[in-house]
N, C-alpha and C positions, 0 to 999 in steps of 0.2 A: 585650851584657850577659852576664855569666858566670851559669850556673845552678848552684844548690847543692841538696844534699840534706841536711836536718837531721833526725836521728833521736833521740827521746826515749828515755830509759832506762825502768826499771820492774821490774827483776828478771826473774823467769820470765814476767811479763806482757809482756816485750819480744818474745815469740814471735809476738805480733800482727804486729809489724814484720817478722819473717822471712817471713810470709805475703805481705805487701805487696811485699817485695823480690824475692820469687820471681816474682811476676807482673811485675815490672819487668824481670827477666832474661828471661823468656818472650817479652816483647813489645819488648825492646831499647830500654827507656827509660834513657837514660844522663844523666850530669851532669858538670859541669866540676869539681866538687869535693863531697866528702862530709864531714860532721861528725857525730860521734855521741857519745852520753853513756851510759856504763855498759853496760846490754844493747844499746842502740843501737849502740854502737861495736863490740859483739861480733858482732852480726848484720850490721853494715855491712861487716865484713871478708869474709865468705863471699860477699856481693853484688859486692864489687870483684875477687874471685878467680874469680868466675863459677861458683861451686860451688852450683848449683841443688839445693835440698832438703837441703843439708848440716845447716842449723840444726835443722829439725825432726827429721832423722834422729837426730842425736845427742842432742838433748833428750829425745825419747820413749825412746830407748835407755838413757839413763843418769840421767834425773832423779830416779828413785827409788833409785838406787845410793847408799849412804852415802858412798862415796869422792867423789861428785859434790857433795853438800850434805847436812850432818847436824849434829846437836848434838854428836855424839861428836867430829866434826872440829873444832868450835869449841872443846870442852873441851880436846883434845889439842893443837891448833895455834894457837888464837886466830882462826882463819878458818872461818866456817861453810861456805864454799865451798872445797873441796879444791883448794889451789893447785897441787900436783904433777899431780894427776889431770886437772884442767880445762884448766890452761895448758900442759901438756907430755905427759902420757900420751895424752889424746885427740887433739890436733891433730898430734902427732908420731908415733903409732903406731896408734891405734884408728880414727880417722876423719881421715886426714892433711889438713892444710890446705896447699892450693896457694900456698906463698909466692912462687914464681916467676912464677905468673900474676897475682898481686897486685902484684908489682913491675913486670911488663910492662904492666899496664892504664894506668899513667901518670896516673891521676886522684889529686890531692892528697887525702890522707885525714888527718883530725884526730880525736883522742879528748880530750875535755874532762875534766880532772882538777882537784881542789880543793886548793890549796896551804895546808897546815896553818897555816904561819907568818903568811901574809898575809891568808888567809880570802878569797882571790880565785880566780876560775876561770882556768885556763890551757889554751889550745888547743895541745896537743902534736901535731906531725905525726909520723905513723908512715910511714916509707919501707921498712922491712924488718920483717915481722911477727915473724920468729924472733929477730931481735937486739933487737927493741924490745917484746917481749911484756909486759915490766913496765909499760909505759905503758897498754896494754889493761887489765891487771890492776888498776892503781891507779884508772883511770876507773870500774871495776866493783866496787870494794871498799867495800861499804856501811858506813856508820858503825855503831858499837856491836858489829858481828859480824864485823869484819875488822881484821887488822893494818894499820898504817900502811906504806905502800910508799915506799921511798927511791929516788930516781932523781937522779943527778948531785948528791947531796948535798942534794936538796930532798925534803921530805915531803908525801905526797899521800894523799887518799882520793877516795871517789865524786865525780865531777863534778856529780852531780845535787844536791849539797848547795849549790853555789854558782851554777850555771846549767844548770837542768834541761832547758831547751829553747833552745839557743843561736842562735836565728835572728838576734838583733840582732848578735851577735859575728860571725857568718858575713857579714852585710851590711857590717859595718865592714871585713872582711877583702877585699871586692871582689865578693862574691856577691850581686848585686842582684835575682835572680830565684829564689826558694827554694821548694821542696816540702818541707813539714814533715810527719813521720809521728809521730803522737801515740799514746800507749798508754792514754789515759784518754777516755771519752766527753765530749761537748760540755758537759754539765751538771756535771761534776765540779769540785769545788773542794777544795783541801787544807785539813785542819783542823790546829790546834796539836797538836804531839806531842813528848814527851820534852823540854820546854824545860829544866827543872832538871836532868835527866839530861845533857843536852848540856854545860850550864855546868859540872857537876861532872866528868864523864868527860873532858872536853877542856879542863880548867882550865889546862893548860900551853900551850894554843893558844887564847888568849881571842878572837882574831879569827875563827878558825873556829867556836869554840863559839857566838859571837854570830850568824853567818849560819845555822848549823845550827838554832838555837833559833827564828830568824825565817824558816826556809825556806818555810813555808806562805805568808807574805806575799809574798814574792818570786815564788814559783810563781803564785799566784792574780793577781798583777799581770801576769806574763808571759802568762798565759792570756787575760787581758783584751786585752792588746796584739796577740795573735795573732788574736783575733776581729775587731779593728778592721783589722788588715792584710789579713784575708780580705775584709772588706767593700769595702776600697780596691782589692782585686785585685792587691796587691803579693806575696802569697805564695798557695800552693795547699796546703791542709791535708787530710790523710787521718787520720781517727781512728775508734775503734770506734763502729759505728752503735747498739750496745747496750753497757751497762755490762759490762766484763770479769768474768767469773765466777770468776776466779782471784786469788790474791794473789801478793806478790813472790816467795814461796818455795814455789810450788805443786809437789807430787811426784806428782800423779796423771797419768800419761801420756795418758789419754783426755781430760781436761780442757784439757791443754796442746794436744793436736791440735785441739780444737774451737776454741781461740782463734786458732790458726795459720790454720784454715779460715775463720774470721771476717776475718781480715786479707786473705786472698785474695779473698773475696766482696766486701769493701768496695773493694779495689783495682780489681777487674773492672768494678764498678758505675760507678766514676768515670773509668775509663781513657781513654774517648773525650774527655771534657772535659779531662782532664789533657794528653793529647797536643795538643789544640787550644790550651790555655793555654800550653805550652812552645813552641809554633811562632809565637805572636804577636810 
């Protein structure tokens, strides 16, 4: 049975996942395939390239930099997150991403993106991070504060709009035994948000507007399914042991570091159980 790693998104809150993944690297915990949504895909990249500590290093270094994420960037470019800075200057010059190591690892890697025309989630495989960086960018382009990303003639936004936690999708792709890293605590349930705004802002894309407006229902249903799969023993979930104290766009490096440390602590606490579960 193929093992899979499923990584939820959550903006800056995804730094929790980076802490979990660094513990996996330290303890040589590997998988047959990895799928990530938004921030989950971003941190999954450094895990597959074997670059321990890279995510927390560049997040704490640049999260308060206006080139990284700022209202001024949103006004000037239509993207709250600086595209050139985050997807080119950082990985190509300031904190270089090891694309060759990523390609050598041989583990299939997928980023979930939302197709604007169909309103469906698409699991797009990335085999070369430099050449396919726009797939990663599309997966992490949050609605309302990001421009639509066009790839091969198709229009995409954040994968979390259509499949926030793609465990079922990965199961259908043949990964029957999955570890799921979540960025919300067990008690969290999403509430309705921006329903009328979604219908107005994405009126040219009615299928996407509908799923965006009803995202909270799909998310809460998926969380319920994950809890049931945990009880059945078909998945192993790692989630924050306490509610994360930061939002999707946190800019305080100390708060970012604390959430990363929580990810490490939670992963170390369940590590022995996880290793036993993977060997069954």
